C-alpha positions as CSV (number, residue, x, y, z in Angstrom):
1,M,145.8,74.4,123.6
2,G,144.8,73.1,127.0
3,E,141.6,71.1,127.6
4,S,140.8,71.3,131.0
5,I,140.4,73.6,133.9
6,R,142.6,73.2,137.3
7,R,143.0,74.6,140.5
8,A,145.8,74.5,143.2
9,D,146.8,76.2,146.5
10,M,147.9,79.5,146.0
11,N,151.3,78.3,146.5
12,G,150.8,76.1,143.8
13,E,150.9,72.9,145.5
14,N,148.0,70.0,145.2
15,V,147.1,70.7,141.9
16,E,143.5,69.3,141.0
17,I,142.0,68.5,137.3
18,L,138.3,69.8,138.0
19,V,137.1,69.6,134.4
20,T,138.5,68.0,131.0
21,G,137.5,67.6,127.7
22,L,136.9,71.3,127.0
23,S,137.3,72.8,123.9
24,V,139.7,75.7,124.4
25,P,138.8,77.0,127.4
26,R,140.3,80.5,127.5
27,S,138.9,82.7,130.8
28,V,137.2,81.8,133.8
29,A,135.2,83.5,136.4
30,L,133.9,82.8,139.7
31,D,130.6,83.4,141.4
32,L,131.8,82.5,144.9
33,P,128.3,83.3,146.9
34,R,126.6,80.4,144.8
35,G,129.5,78.3,144.5
36,K,130.1,78.4,140.7
37,M,132.7,78.7,138.2
38,Y,132.1,80.0,134.6
39,W,134.3,79.8,131.7
40,T,134.5,80.5,127.9
41,H,135.3,78.1,125.2
42,E,135.0,78.0,121.6
43,H,131.3,77.6,121.5
44,G,129.9,79.9,124.2
45,I,130.1,79.9,128.0
46,Q,129.7,76.9,130.5
47,R,129.5,76.8,134.6
48,A,130.2,74.0,137.3
49,D,130.3,73.8,140.7
50,L,133.7,74.7,142.3
51,D,134.9,71.1,142.5
52,G,134.1,70.5,138.7
53,S,130.9,68.7,139.6
54,N,127.7,69.6,137.6
55,V,128.7,71.0,134.3
56,E,126.3,72.7,132.0
57,T,126.0,74.8,129.3
58,V,124.8,78.5,129.8
59,I,124.8,80.0,126.6
60,A,125.7,78.3,123.5
61,L,126.7,81.1,120.9
62,G,128.2,79.0,117.9
63,F,131.7,78.8,117.1
64,A,133.9,81.9,117.8
65,T,136.9,83.1,119.9
66,Y,134.9,83.8,123.2
67,A,137.7,85.5,125.5
68,G,137.3,87.4,128.6
69,I,134.7,86.9,130.9
70,A,133.6,88.7,134.3
71,I,130.8,88.0,136.9
72,D,128.8,90.6,138.7
73,S,127.5,88.3,141.8
74,T,125.3,91.1,143.2
75,A,123.5,91.9,140.0
76,E,123.5,88.4,138.8
77,K,125.1,89.3,135.4
78,L,127.8,87.6,133.4
79,Y,129.9,89.6,130.9
80,W,131.7,88.3,128.0
81,A,133.7,89.2,125.1
82,N,133.8,87.8,121.6
83,A,137.2,88.5,120.1
84,S,135.9,87.3,116.5
85,N,133.5,90.0,115.9
86,G,134.8,92.6,118.6
87,T,131.6,92.8,120.7
88,L,130.9,92.8,124.5
89,S,127.9,91.4,125.8
90,R,126.0,90.6,129.0
91,A,123.1,88.1,130.3
92,A,121.7,86.9,133.5
93,L,123.7,84.1,134.9
94,D,121.6,81.2,133.9
95,G,122.3,82.7,130.0
96,S,118.9,84.5,129.6
97,G,118.4,88.0,128.4
98,I,121.5,88.5,126.2
99,E,122.4,92.3,125.9
100,L,125.0,93.7,123.2
101,L,127.0,96.3,125.2
102,A,129.4,97.6,122.7
103,N,130.5,96.5,118.9
104,G,132.1,97.9,116.1
105,H,135.9,97.5,117.7
106,T,138.7,97.3,114.9
107,A,140.7,94.5,116.6
108,S,139.5,91.6,119.1
109,I,137.9,92.5,122.5
110,W,140.0,90.3,124.9
111,G,140.2,91.2,128.6
112,V,137.0,92.3,130.4
113,A,136.9,93.6,134.4
114,L,134.5,95.0,136.3
115,D,134.7,97.9,138.8
116,Q,131.6,97.2,141.0
117,L,132.0,100.5,143.4
118,A,131.7,102.7,140.5
119,G,129.3,100.5,138.4
120,K,131.6,100.4,135.2
121,I,133.0,97.6,133.0
122,C,136.5,98.1,131.6
123,W,137.9,96.1,128.5
124,S,140.9,95.9,126.3
125,Q,141.5,94.9,122.9
126,W,144.2,92.6,120.8
127,G,146.1,94.6,118.3
128,P,148.8,97.1,118.3
129,G,148.5,100.6,119.9
130,M,144.4,99.8,120.9
131,P,142.9,101.6,123.8
132,I,141.6,100.3,126.9
133,Q,138.0,101.5,127.5
134,R,135.3,101.6,130.1
135,A,131.5,102.2,130.0
136,D,128.7,101.9,132.5
137,L,127.5,98.5,133.1
138,D,125.0,98.9,130.5
139,G,127.2,99.7,127.9
140,A,126.4,103.5,127.9
141,N,129.0,106.6,128.2
142,V,131.9,104.8,126.5
143,E,135.5,106.4,127.1
144,V,138.8,105.7,126.7
145,V,140.7,105.1,129.7
146,V,144.4,104.1,128.4
147,P,145.0,105.5,124.7
148,A,147.3,103.0,123.3
149,E,148.5,99.5,124.6
150,D,150.0,96.7,122.4
151,F,148.1,93.1,122.6
152,V,146.6,93.5,126.2
153,A,145.0,90.1,126.8
154,G,144.4,90.5,130.8
155,L,142.9,93.0,133.1
156,S,142.4,93.2,136.5
157,I,140.7,96.2,138.9
158,D,141.6,96.7,142.4
159,S,138.1,98.8,143.3
160,D,139.3,99.5,146.9
161,E,142.7,101.3,146.1
162,G,141.2,102.5,142.7
163,R,143.9,100.8,140.4
164,L,143.5,99.0,137.2
165,Y,146.5,96.5,136.0
166,W,146.8,95.0,132.5
167,S,149.1,93.0,130.6
168,N,151.1,94.1,127.5
169,S,151.8,90.9,125.9
170,L,153.9,92.6,123.1
171,A,156.1,94.6,125.1
172,A,156.2,91.6,128.0
173,T,155.3,94.5,130.9
174,L,152.6,94.4,133.6
175,K,151.3,97.8,134.2
176,R,149.0,99.9,136.5
177,A,147.0,103.3,136.6
178,N,144.3,104.9,138.5
179,L,140.7,104.2,137.2
180,D,140.4,107.1,135.1
181,G,143.8,106.0,133.3
182,S,146.2,108.7,135.0
183,D,149.3,107.7,136.8
184,V,150.4,104.8,134.6
185,Q,153.2,103.0,136.0
186,T,155.2,99.9,134.7
187,L,155.8,97.3,137.4
188,L,157.6,94.7,135.6
189,S,159.4,94.7,132.2
190,V,161.2,91.4,131.1
191,P,160.7,91.0,127.5
192,D,163.2,88.4,127.1
193,V,161.6,85.9,129.9
194,F,157.6,86.5,130.0
195,V,154.8,86.8,127.6
196,P,152.0,87.8,130.0
197,L,148.4,87.1,129.3
198,G,145.6,86.5,132.1
199,I,146.5,88.9,135.1
200,A,144.9,88.9,138.8
201,F,145.6,91.5,141.5
202,D,145.5,90.1,144.9
203,G,145.4,92.7,147.7
204,R,145.7,90.0,150.3
205,G,149.1,88.9,149.0
206,A,152.0,88.3,151.3
207,H,153.6,91.5,150.3
208,D,150.7,93.7,150.6
209,G,149.7,93.2,147.1
210,D,150.5,90.6,144.7
211,V,150.1,90.8,140.7
212,D,149.7,86.9,139.4
213,W,149.7,86.3,135.7
214,S,149.6,83.4,133.5
215,D,152.5,83.4,131.0
216,F,152.3,82.1,127.5
217,R,156.5,81.6,126.6
218,C,157.0,79.5,129.8
219,F,153.7,78.0,130.5
220,Q,153.5,78.8,134.1
221,I,151.8,81.0,136.4
222,C,153.9,83.4,138.0
223,Y,153.5,85.8,140.3
224,A,155.4,89.3,141.5
225,A,155.2,91.3,144.6
226,T,154.4,94.7,145.0
227,N,154.2,97.0,148.0
228,G,152.1,99.7,146.4
229,K,154.8,101.5,145.0
230,S,157.7,99.6,143.3
231,P,157.7,96.0,142.3
232,L,160.2,93.2,143.5
233,S,161.7,90.0,141.5
234,P,158.8,87.6,139.9
235,W,159.0,84.2,141.5
236,C,157.9,81.4,138.8
237,D,157.4,77.8,139.1
238,I,154.0,78.3,140.7
239,F,152.3,76.0,138.3
240,D,154.7,74.2,135.7
241,A,153.8,72.8,132.2
242,D,154.4,69.2,131.9
243,E,156.4,67.8,129.1
244,N,153.7,68.2,126.8
245,G,152.9,72.0,127.8
246,E,149.4,71.1,129.2
247,M,149.5,74.1,131.4
248,N,148.9,76.5,128.5
249,V,146.5,78.9,130.5
250,K,144.6,81.7,129.3
251,D,143.4,83.3,132.5
252,F,142.8,82.6,136.0
253,V,141.3,83.9,139.2
254,S,142.6,85.0,142.5
255,F,139.8,84.5,145.4
256,N,139.5,84.5,148.8
257,M,143.0,83.5,149.9
258,A,144.7,83.8,153.2
259,T,147.7,86.4,153.3
260,E,150.2,83.5,154.1
261,R,149.4,81.7,151.2
262,R,152.9,81.6,150.0
263,P,156.3,81.4,151.9
264,S,158.1,84.7,152.6
265,R,160.7,85.1,149.8
266,N,162.6,88.0,150.8
């Protein structure tokens, strides 16, 4: 597993190693107003400045598989999933006031995404035929959004357009639906090429909407362009693994990029 957090330009150039020596970092979330990044790892949650300096432990939770993480910068709340015991929790950004939002799941909760406009949190479960669910930000009013998907690791929400995006790692597909679960569409299906994990929707992409994902099979971060109706071909090799597979990323975040961040590939 990778033991570092890295960043690069949105075309994959100028890769920087920000933090090293970590214990299996899995998911990353950004608090841009405060210039902080947060990540989950085997023993809890840490944060640092966006350049990797000032690393500190936010919550020491004990050994477990801590997976998806999401930040509500406005409400100053941090949300995360514990895949080991199937729970979803939140706390203040400094780690105080921990609240249990959801438990009792038969499979590991993995992906976490916030729909702040609607005041909802969505989560996925790592297992065969498991639902994607959502609830109010305090965990109330749990409902099923998508009834059955296989091994969904990544979730991303486009609140402006009212869309939910996810990766199905078993079927090697990228899908989207309305936030209520209607109008499910398969954007990309390449079972012999990819095993998608983390996913992020970039509404400012060069093609009026790009979907980026980290891939377990080819150890790369990839993207596919979508014009809001149909997908185009994926372009990989944005971030390559080295000979030791060091770029074994589990999740990443797209943020505040220019629309011309990648060269045209028409």
